[in-house]
C-alpha positions in Angstrom: 90.8 24.8 93.4 87.0 25.0 92.9 86.3 26.8 89.6 82.7 27.4 90.6 83.7 29.0 93.9 86.0 31.4 91.9 83.2 32.2 89.5 80.9 33.0 92.4 83.5 35.3 93.9 84.0 37.1 90.6 80.2 37.5 90.2 80.0 38.9 93.8 82.7 41.4 93.2 81.0 42.5 89.9 77.8 43.0 91.7 79.5 45.0 94.5 81.2 47.2 91.9 77.9 47.7 90.2 76.2 48.8 93.4 79.0 51.2 94.2 78.8 52.7 90.8 75.0 53.1 91.1 75.4 54.8 94.5 78.0 57.2 93.0 75.5 58.1 90.3 72.8 58.7 92.8 75.1 60.9 94.9 76.0 62.9 91.8 72.3 63.3 90.9 71.6 64.5 94.5 74.3 67.1 94.3 73.0 68.3 90.9 69.5 68.6 92.3 70.8 70.5 95.3 72.8 72.7 93.1 69.7 73.5 91.0 67.7 74.2 94.1 70.3 76.6 95.4 70.9 78.4 92.1 69.1 81.4 93.5 71.7 81.8 96.1 74.6 82.0 93.6 74.8 85.8 94.0 75.6 85.3 97.7 78.4 82.8 96.9 80.0 84.5 93.8 81.7 87.9 93.7 79.1 90.7 93.7 78.7 92.8 90.5 78.6 96.1 92.3 77.1 99.3 91.1 80.1 101.2 89.5 81.7 101.0 86.1 84.9 99.6 87.6 83.1 97.0 89.7 81.4 95.7 86.6 84.7 95.4 84.7 86.3 93.6 87.6 83.2 91.2 87.8 83.5 90.5 84.1 87.2 89.7 84.4 86.5 87.5 87.4 83.9 85.5 85.5 86.1 85.1 82.5 89.0 83.7 84.6 86.6 81.6 86.5 85.2 79.8 83.4 88.7 79.3 82.1 89.6 77.6 85.4 86.4 75.5 85.1 87.3 74.4 81.6 90.8 73.4 82.7 89.5 71.5 85.7 87.0 69.6 83.5 89.7 68.7 81.0 92.3 67.6 83.6 89.9 65.7 85.9 88.0 64.3 83.0 91.2 62.9 81.5 92.1 61.5 84.9 88.8 59.8 85.4 88.7 58.3 81.9 92.3 57.0 82.4 91.5 55.4 85.7 88.4 53.7 84.5 89.4 52.5 81.0 93.0 51.7 81.8 92.7 50.1 85.2 94.6 47.0 86.3 91.4 44.9 86.6 90.7 45.3 82.9 94.2 44.0 82.0 96.0 47.4 81.4 99.7 47.1 81.4 101.8 50.2 82.2 104.3 51.4 79.5 107.7 51.5 81.2 109.7 52.2 78.0 108.7 55.9 77.4 111.0 58.2 79.4 109.8 61.5 77.9 108.2 62.9 74.9 109.5 66.2 73.4 106.2 66.8 71.6 104.2 66.4 74.8 106.5 68.7 76.7 106.2 71.4 74.1 102.4 71.1 74.0 102.0 71.3 77.8 104.4 74.3 77.9 102.7 76.3 75.1 99.1 75.8 76.2 99.6 77.3 79.7 101.5 80.3 78.2 98.6 80.9 75.9 96.1 80.7 78.7 98.1 83.1 80.8 98.2 85.7 77.9 94.5 85.4 77.4 93.9 86.2 81.0 96.7 88.8 81.3 95.4 91.1 78.4 92.0 92.0 79.9 93.5 92.1 83.4 96.1 94.7 82.2 93.4 96.7 80.6 91.4 96.7 83.8 94.4 97.8 85.9 95.2 100.7 83.6 91.6 101.8 83.7 91.5 101.6 87.5 94.6 104.1 87.7 93.2 106.5 85.0 91.5 109.4 86.9 91.4 111.7 83.9 88.1 113.2 82.9 86.7 113.3 86.4 83.7 115.5 87.0 84.0 115.9 90.8 87.1 115.8 93.1 86.8 115.1 96.8 89.6 115.1 99.3 89.3 112.3 101.9 91.3 112.5 105.1 91.3 109.6 107.6 91.4 110.3 111.3 91.2 108.1 114.4 88.3 107.3 114.0 86.4 109.3 111.5 86.6 110.7 107.9 86.8 114.2 106.7 85.4 115.0 103.2 86.3 118.3 101.4 84.8 119.0 98.0 86.8 120.6 95.3 85.8 122.4 92.0 82.2 123.7 91.7 81.4 122.3 95.1 84.5 123.9 96.8 83.9 125.1 100.3 81.7 122.2 101.3 83.3 120.0 103.9 82.5 118.0 107.0 83.5 115.2 109.3 81.7 111.8 109.0 81.6 110.0 112.4 79.9 107.0 113.8 76.2 107.7 114.4 75.2 108.5 118.0 72.8 105.5 118.2 75.6 103.0 117.2 78.0 104.8 119.5 75.8 104.5 122.6 74.9 100.9 121.8 78.6 99.9 121.5 79.5 101.1 125.0 80.2 98.5 127.7 77.1 97.9 129.9 74.9 100.2 127.7 72.0 98.0 128.1 71.1 98.6 124.4 70.6 95.4 122.2 72.6 96.1 119.0 70.0 94.2 117.0 67.6 97.0 117.7 69.9 99.7 116.3 69.4 100.2 112.5 72.6 99.6 110.5 74.6 99.0 113.7 78.2 100.3 113.4 77.5 101.0 109.7 75.8 104.4 110.0 77.3 107.9 110.3 76.1 111.4 111.2 77.1 112.9 107.8 77.4 110.6 104.8 79.4 111.4 101.7 77.1 112.6 98.9 78.0 112.1 95.3 76.1 112.1 91.9 75.5 109.0 89.8 76.8 108.9 86.2 79.7 111.2 87.1 83.3 110.2 87.4 84.2 111.0 91.1 87.9 111.3 91.9 88.9 110.7 95.5 92.3 112.1 96.9 93.0 110.0 100.0 95.4 110.8 102.8 95.5 110.4 106.6 96.3 112.7 109.5 97.6 110.0 111.9 97.9 106.3 111.0 97.2 104.3 107.9 93.5 103.9 107.1 91.7 102.3 104.0 88.6 103.6 102.3 86.5 100.8 101.2 82.9 100.4 100.0 82.3 96.8 98.7 79.5 97.8 96.2 82.0 100.2 94.5 84.5 97.4 94.0 87.4 99.6 95.0 89.7 100.0 98.1 92.6 102.4 98.5 94.9 103.1 101.5 95.0 106.5 103.2 98.6 107.0 104.3 100.1 110.0 106.3 102.2 112.2 104.1 101.0 110.7 100.8 98.0 111.3 98.6 96.5 108.3 96.8 93.9 108.5 94.1 91.0 106.4 93.1 87.8 107.0 91.2 84.2 105.7 91.2 81.5 106.2 88.8 78.1 104.9 90.1 75.9 103.8 87.2 72.7 105.8 86.5 69.7 104.1 88.1 71.9 102.8 91.0 71.2 105.7 93.3 70.9 104.9 97.0 72.9 104.5 100.2 76.0 102.3 100.2 78.0 101.3 103.2 81.5 100.2 104.0 84.3 100.5 106.6 87.9 101.4 107.1 89.7 98.2 105.9 93.0 98.8 107.7 93.8 98.0 111.3 94.1 101.6 112.4 93.8 101.3 116.2 91.8 100.3 119.2 88.4 101.6 117.7 89.1 100.4 114.2 85.8 98.6 114.0 83.9 101.9 114.7 85.0 103.9 111.5 82.2 103.3 109.0 81.8 104.8 105.5 78.4 105.7 104.2 77.9 107.1 100.7 74.6 108.7 99.5 74.4 108.5 95.7 71.9 111.0 94.2 70.9 111.8 90.7 72.8 114.7 89.1 69.8 117.0 89.5 69.4 116.1 93.2 73.2 116.4 93.8 73.2 120.0 92.3 70.2 120.9 94.6 72.1 119.4 97.6 75.3 121.5 96.7 73.1 124.6 96.4 71.6 124.0 99.8 75.0 123.4 101.4 76.5 126.6 99.9 73.4 128.5 101.1 73.9 127.2 104.6 77.6 128.1 104.5 76.8 131.6 103.3 74.2 132.0 106.0 76.7 130.8 108.7 79.3 133.2 107.3 76.9 136.1 107.6 76.0 135.1 111.1 79.7 134.9 112.1 80.4 138.3 110.5 77.4 139.8 112.4 78.6 138.3 115.7 82.1 139.7 115.2 80.7 143.2 114.6 78.5 142.9 117.7 81.5 141.9 119.8 83.6 144.8 118.4 80.7 147.2 119.2 80.5 145.8 122.8 84.2 146.3 123.2 
C-alpha cells in the first residue's frame, strides 16, 4: 500500500476536521452575538416579575431554580463534551470493560440530587405557606363569578359598595357576528369592562372567591396569582400591589366556563391609599343619595295610593 497516499488521506481528514471545528466556533460566536443583541427582549421571554409582593417572591424562586438548572446543564453537558473530545476513539482511547459499578460513585450521584432538591424545596415551601396566609389583610372583597361577569362586594370599612363587572359595550358590539367593526380599532378589545375592581396599593387585599353557576377562575397575570371560583365553596387569595405600581391591570377568567368564556375579562384599577379612600367616600355618598331617592319615591307612591 502506498504510504504517501495514506499520509495524504490523513492530512485531508485533519484539515476537514479543522474546518468543521472552525465553523462550529463561528456558529457559536454568531449565537452569542445574537443573544447579546436580543438581551433587551429577555423580559418578554422570561417570567414577568409582576407588581405584587407575591409575584416578586415567585419570580425570585423561579430565577433561583432556573440558575440551579443552568449550573446542572453546564456541568453535565460540559463533562459529556470533554469526554467525547478527549477520550474519542480517533485519539486511541480504549473503553474500560472491567468496571461494573462503583459504590462511591453511586453514593455521590444519589446524595447530590437530594441536596439540590432540598435547596429548592425550602424556599418553595416558604412561598407556598406565604401564598396561603391571608392574615393581616386590610381590605376584604367578595368575588362571585357568573356566566359571564364578575360581582364585587366590599367588606369592612367599604361595606355596602358592590357592583357587577361586565365586558365593555365597545368590545361587546365589536365581537358580534357581522358587526362591521374592526376589533383592532377598539381599545383593549375583550379586555375592558364597564366597572373595574378598585383596590389600594400597599394594602393586603383578601379576595373571597365563589361562583353562582359553573367553575370560573380569577386571574390577573401581573399579580402572579390565580384562584378558582367554585359553586358552593369559598376560596381565598390575597394580593398586595407594591406602592408606586398604581395603574390599570387586566386579566381574564382562566377556566373554560362556557360558550362565552372568552368574553369575561377582569380589570383592576389600583389607586394610592389616599385616592382609594376618596373613591370609597364617593361611592358611599352615591349610595346614600340613591337610598334617599328610593325612600322619597316610596313615600310619593304611598301618597298617590
